[in-house]
C-alpha positions as CSV (number, residue, x, y, z in Angstrom):
1,M,-0.1,0.0,-0.1
2,S,1.4,3.4,-0.8
3,V,1.1,6.2,1.6
4,R,1.0,9.9,0.5
5,I,2.3,12.1,3.2
6,S,1.3,15.8,2.7
7,V,4.0,18.6,3.2
8,D,1.4,20.5,5.1
9,L,1.8,18.2,8.0
10,F,5.4,19.6,8.2
11,V,6.3,23.0,9.9
12,S,8.8,23.8,7.0
13,W,10.4,22.2,3.8
14,S,13.4,21.2,5.4
15,H,11.5,18.7,8.1
16,Y,9.8,17.2,5.2
17,I,13.5,16.4,3.6
18,V,14.4,15.1,7.0
19,F,11.4,12.8,7.1
20,Q,12.0,11.6,3.6
21,L,15.6,10.7,4.3
22,S,15.1,9.0,7.7
23,F,12.1,7.0,5.8
24,I,14.8,5.7,3.5
25,H,17.2,5.1,6.4
26,S,14.6,3.1,8.0
27,L,14.1,0.7,5.1
28,Q,18.0,-0.1,5.1
29,S,19.8,-2.2,7.4
30,S,22.7,-1.0,9.3
31,F,26.2,-1.7,8.3
32,E,26.9,-4.3,11.0
33,S,23.9,-5.9,10.3
34,A,24.9,-6.1,6.6
35,A,28.6,-7.2,7.4
36,K,27.7,-10.4,8.8
37,R,27.0,-12.0,5.3
38,F,30.2,-10.1,3.6
39,V,32.8,-12.9,2.1
40,E,36.0,-11.6,4.2
41,K,38.3,-12.9,1.3
42,D,36.9,-10.7,-1.3
43,L,38.9,-7.8,-0.1
44,D,42.0,-10.3,0.7
45,V,43.6,-9.1,-2.5
46,S,46.8,-7.1,-3.7
47,V,46.1,-4.3,-6.7
48,A,49.7,-3.9,-6.7
49,G,50.6,-2.5,-10.6
50,R,46.8,-1.4,-11.0
51,S,46.0,2.4,-10.9
52,F,42.7,4.0,-9.2
53,M,41.9,7.8,-9.9
54,I,39.4,8.8,-7.1
55,T,37.8,12.3,-7.2
56,G,37.0,14.0,-3.8
57,A,39.7,11.9,-2.2
58,S,41.0,14.4,0.2
59,S,38.2,13.5,3.0
60,G,35.4,11.6,3.8
61,I,34.3,8.5,1.8
62,G,36.8,9.4,-0.9
63,K,39.9,9.5,1.4
64,A,38.9,6.3,3.2
65,V,38.6,4.4,-0.2
66,A,42.0,5.9,-1.1
67,T,43.6,4.4,2.2
68,A,42.0,1.0,1.5
69,I,43.3,0.7,-1.8
70,A,46.6,2.0,-0.7
71,K,46.8,-0.5,1.7
72,R,46.4,-3.5,-0.8
73,G,49.2,-1.7,-3.0
74,G,47.5,0.0,-5.6
75,T,48.7,3.2,-7.2
76,I,46.3,6.3,-6.2
77,H,45.4,9.3,-8.2
78,M,43.8,11.5,-5.6
79,V,41.8,14.5,-7.7
80,C,41.0,16.9,-5.2
81,R,39.9,20.9,-5.2
82,N,42.0,22.0,-2.2
83,K,45.7,21.6,-2.3
84,D,46.5,22.0,1.3
85,K,43.7,19.5,2.1
86,A,44.9,17.0,-0.6
87,E,48.7,17.2,0.5
88,E,47.6,16.7,4.1
89,A,45.5,13.5,3.4
90,R,48.2,12.3,1.3
91,A,50.8,12.6,3.9
92,E,48.2,10.4,6.4
93,I,47.5,7.9,3.8
94,V,51.0,7.4,3.1
95,K,52.0,7.0,6.8
96,E,49.0,4.6,7.4
97,T,49.9,2.5,4.7
98,G,53.4,2.8,3.6
99,N,52.5,3.5,0.1
100,K,54.2,6.3,-1.5
101,E,52.6,5.8,-5.2
102,I,50.0,8.4,-4.3
103,Y,49.8,11.0,-6.4
104,I,47.9,14.5,-6.1
105,H,45.7,16.3,-9.0
106,I,44.3,19.5,-8.2
107,L,41.0,20.2,-10.1
108,D,37.5,22.2,-9.3
109,F,35.0,20.1,-10.7
110,T,32.5,23.0,-11.0
111,E,34.8,24.3,-13.9
112,T,33.7,22.2,-16.7
113,R,36.2,23.3,-19.3
114,K,39.0,22.3,-16.8
115,V,37.5,19.1,-16.2
116,W,38.4,18.2,-19.8
117,E,41.7,20.0,-19.9
118,F,42.5,17.6,-17.1
119,A,41.3,14.3,-18.5
120,E,43.3,15.1,-21.6
121,A,46.3,15.9,-19.9
122,F,46.1,12.8,-17.7
123,K,45.6,10.5,-20.6
124,K,49.0,12.1,-22.5
125,K,50.9,11.5,-19.2
126,F,50.0,8.4,-18.0
127,R,49.6,4.9,-19.8
128,S,47.0,3.2,-18.0
129,L,44.1,3.4,-15.7
130,N,42.4,0.4,-14.4
131,V,39.7,1.9,-12.2
132,L,37.7,5.6,-12.1
133,I,36.1,6.3,-9.1
134,N,33.7,9.1,-9.6
135,N,32.9,10.4,-5.8
136,A,33.3,14.2,-5.8
137,G,30.1,16.0,-5.1
138,S,28.7,19.6,-4.3
139,M,25.6,20.7,-2.5
140,L,25.8,24.4,-2.7
141,T,22.5,25.7,-1.3
142,Q,22.2,28.8,-3.3
143,R,22.2,28.6,-7.2
144,E,25.5,29.6,-8.8
145,V,26.5,29.1,-12.3
146,N,30.4,28.6,-13.5
147,T,32.1,30.4,-16.1
148,E,30.2,28.3,-19.0
149,G,27.1,29.1,-17.4
150,L,26.2,25.9,-16.2
151,E,24.8,25.5,-12.6
152,K,27.6,24.8,-10.3
153,N,26.2,21.8,-8.6
154,F,25.1,20.2,-12.0
155,A,28.6,20.7,-13.2
156,C,30.2,18.9,-10.6
157,N,27.9,16.2,-9.8
158,T,26.5,15.1,-13.2
159,L,28.7,16.8,-16.0
160,A,32.3,16.4,-14.5
161,P,31.9,12.3,-14.1
162,Y,30.2,12.2,-17.4
163,I,33.0,14.4,-19.0
164,L,36.0,12.3,-17.0
165,T,34.8,9.0,-17.8
166,K,34.0,9.7,-21.6
167,S,37.3,11.1,-21.9
168,L,39.1,8.5,-20.3
169,V,37.2,5.7,-21.8
170,P,40.1,5.0,-24.4
171,L,42.5,4.6,-21.6
172,L,40.5,2.6,-19.3
173,E,39.8,0.4,-22.3
174,K,43.4,-0.5,-23.1
175,S,44.3,-1.1,-19.1
176,G,43.5,-4.5,-17.9
177,D,40.1,-5.2,-15.9
178,P,38.8,-1.6,-16.4
179,R,36.1,-0.5,-13.9
180,V,34.1,2.7,-13.4
181,I,32.2,3.5,-10.2
182,M,30.0,6.1,-9.4
183,V,29.0,7.3,-5.7
184,S,25.2,8.1,-5.9
185,S,22.9,8.4,-2.8
186,G,19.8,6.7,-1.6
187,I,18.5,10.3,-1.6
188,M,18.2,9.8,-5.1
189,L,15.3,7.3,-4.4
190,V,12.6,10.2,-3.8
191,K,13.4,11.8,-7.5
192,K,12.3,11.1,-10.8
193,L,14.9,11.9,-13.9
194,R,14.2,15.1,-15.0
195,I,15.4,16.3,-18.5
196,G,13.5,19.5,-18.5
197,D,15.6,21.9,-16.3
198,L,18.9,20.5,-16.0
199,Q,20.3,23.9,-14.8
200,S,17.5,24.2,-12.2
201,Q,16.4,27.6,-13.2
202,R,12.6,26.8,-12.3
203,G,11.0,27.5,-9.0
204,R,12.5,27.6,-5.6
205,F,16.0,26.5,-5.6
206,D,16.5,23.6,-3.0
207,G,20.2,22.5,-2.8
208,T,19.1,19.1,-1.2
209,M,16.7,18.1,-3.9
210,V,19.0,19.4,-6.6
211,Y,21.7,17.1,-5.0
212,A,19.1,14.5,-5.0
213,Q,18.0,14.6,-8.7
214,H,22.0,14.8,-9.8
215,K,22.3,11.5,-7.7
216,R,19.4,10.2,-9.7
217,Q,21.0,11.4,-12.8
218,L,24.2,9.3,-12.0
219,V,22.3,6.3,-11.8
220,V,20.8,6.9,-15.0
221,M,24.0,7.7,-16.6
222,T,25.8,4.5,-15.3
223,E,23.0,2.4,-16.6
224,Q,23.8,3.7,-20.4
225,L,27.3,4.2,-20.2
226,A,27.2,0.3,-19.4
227,K,25.4,-0.2,-22.2
228,A,27.6,1.9,-24.6
229,H,31.2,0.5,-23.6
230,A,30.7,-3.4,-23.0
231,N,34.4,-3.7,-22.2
232,I,34.2,-1.7,-18.8
233,H,32.3,-2.9,-15.6
234,F,30.2,-0.1,-14.5
235,S,28.7,0.4,-11.2
236,V,27.1,3.0,-8.9
237,M,26.2,2.6,-5.5
238,H,24.8,4.1,-2.2
239,P,27.3,4.0,0.5
240,G,24.7,4.6,3.4
241,W,24.2,7.9,5.7
242,V,27.8,8.4,6.3
243,D,29.3,10.9,9.1
244,T,31.5,13.3,7.0
245,P,31.9,17.2,7.2
246,A,30.1,17.4,4.1
247,A,26.9,15.9,5.6
248,A,26.8,17.9,8.5
249,E,27.2,21.1,6.5
250,A,24.9,20.4,3.7
251,M,22.3,18.6,5.6
252,P,22.3,20.0,9.3
253,D,18.7,19.2,10.3
254,F,19.3,15.5,8.7
255,Y,22.8,15.2,10.5
256,Q,21.5,16.4,13.9
257,S,18.6,14.0,13.8
258,M,20.3,11.2,12.6
259,K,24.0,11.5,13.7
260,N,24.0,8.7,16.4
261,K,22.9,6.2,13.4
262,L,25.2,7.4,10.6
263,R,28.0,5.5,9.6
264,T,31.9,5.9,9.6
265,P,33.7,7.1,6.3
266,E,35.3,3.4,6.4
267,Q,32.0,1.8,6.4
268,G,30.7,3.9,3.8
269,A,33.6,3.4,1.8
270,D,33.1,-0.4,2.2
271,T,31.2,-1.4,-1.2
272,V,33.3,1.1,-3.1
273,V,36.4,-1.0,-2.2
274,W,34.5,-3.8,-3.0
275,L,33.6,-2.8,-6.4
276,A,37.2,-1.6,-7.1
277,V,39.1,-4.4,-6.2
278,S,37.4,-7.6,-5.7
279,E,36.9,-10.5,-8.5
280,A,33.6,-11.0,-7.0
281,S,32.2,-7.5,-7.9
282,A,33.4,-7.6,-11.4
283,A,31.3,-11.1,-12.0
284,K,28.4,-9.2,-11.5
285,P,26.1,-7.4,-14.4
286,S,27.4,-4.0,-15.3
287,G,25.5,-0.8,-14.8
288,R,23.9,-2.1,-11.5
289,F,23.1,-0.2,-8.4
290,F,24.7,-1.6,-5.1
291,Q,24.6,-1.1,-1.1
292,D,26.5,-3.4,1.3
293,R,28.1,-5.3,-1.6
294,K,24.8,-6.4,-3.2
295,M,22.4,-5.1,-6.0
296,I,19.7,-3.2,-5.0
297,P,16.5,-1.9,-6.7
298,T,16.8,2.1,-8.2
299,H,13.0,2.6,-7.1
300,L,11.1,2.1,-4.1
301,P,8.3,-0.2,-4.3
302,L,5.3,1.5,-6.0
303,A,7.5,4.5,-6.6
304,W,6.5,7.2,-9.3
305,T,10.3,7.7,-10.3
306,H,10.4,5.3,-13.2
307,S,11.4,6.8,-16.7
308,S,10.9,5.6,-19.8
309,L,14.2,4.6,-22.4
310,E,13.4,7.5,-24.5
311,Q,13.6,9.8,-21.4
312,K,17.2,8.3,-20.3
313,E,18.5,8.1,-23.8
314,R,17.5,11.9,-24.2
315,F,19.0,12.6,-21.0
316,M,22.3,11.6,-22.3
317,T,21.9,13.3,-25.4
318,L,21.8,16.5,-23.7
319,L,24.8,15.5,-21.6
320,E,26.7,15.1,-24.5
321,E,25.6,18.4,-26.1
322,L,26.5,20.1,-22.9
323,A,29.8,18.4,-22.8
324,K,30.9,19.0,-26.3
325,A,29.9,22.8,-25.9
326,S,32.6,22.9,-23.2
327,Q,35.4,20.9,-24.8
328,P,38.3,22.8,-25.5
329,H,39.4,22.8,-29.3
């Protein structure tokens, strides 16, 4: 039975958002409960000689992923916005893991042309890339546009992963066992793909709901890229609700109500690491949505959030047009 909750029951829109997120959280098991079925040997691997690009790697989930993979011998490319934070994070990872094959790249993902320039330069400098982990995200609460006139959250959360992935496909395809992982969020379960207002110009701007839309877009993008590039294993995942500085800053009401139930960055990173390094994950179908090392549905039961194949393909066409418009010549 579906239940419709009126926003009028809540004293503010922010309370309604907290309700939605808390409801989704109630449908999901704790990490400790999920971990009981994990196969320990899945992560008992060495990835020495394999290279991993991790965006947003200076803190939170990204840093936890970088640390876990570095412990297993992987070469890490940390793509971060803030140079000082990146260098501090690298020093901590090297100290903890003993792995010095960790490289810093500075990039502002809200600047679309710079994403293109970075990807093209990376291909020229490095001969291989085995795994791309699109983790960086933005949740600006006020609408801002970049130098290309694109809304900054969209530029960072959706267009940057698209450009980075598409540009690096040739490098990935010539590397062994290539994989691409998108870090989405369960918040996307409350949103249907919207293709008519990608720049969030209509109506009231709500950073949290804009973010939710972008996380839905990542799920659709992953499905479609998996169809287009059969030689690469694509996956998208929900890390659970994780205690990070970004979460506290972007969703203070939700954070305060749920902070005692939030996961650690390491717990949030677990499925990303599993998707990046394990043989078991590579055996799963490409293009699927994961949480706690298992495939899960991309829609709630009886949800209205489904989109047609035509809508999904139109979305990908729009992304390609926007990407090409910002591509250096």
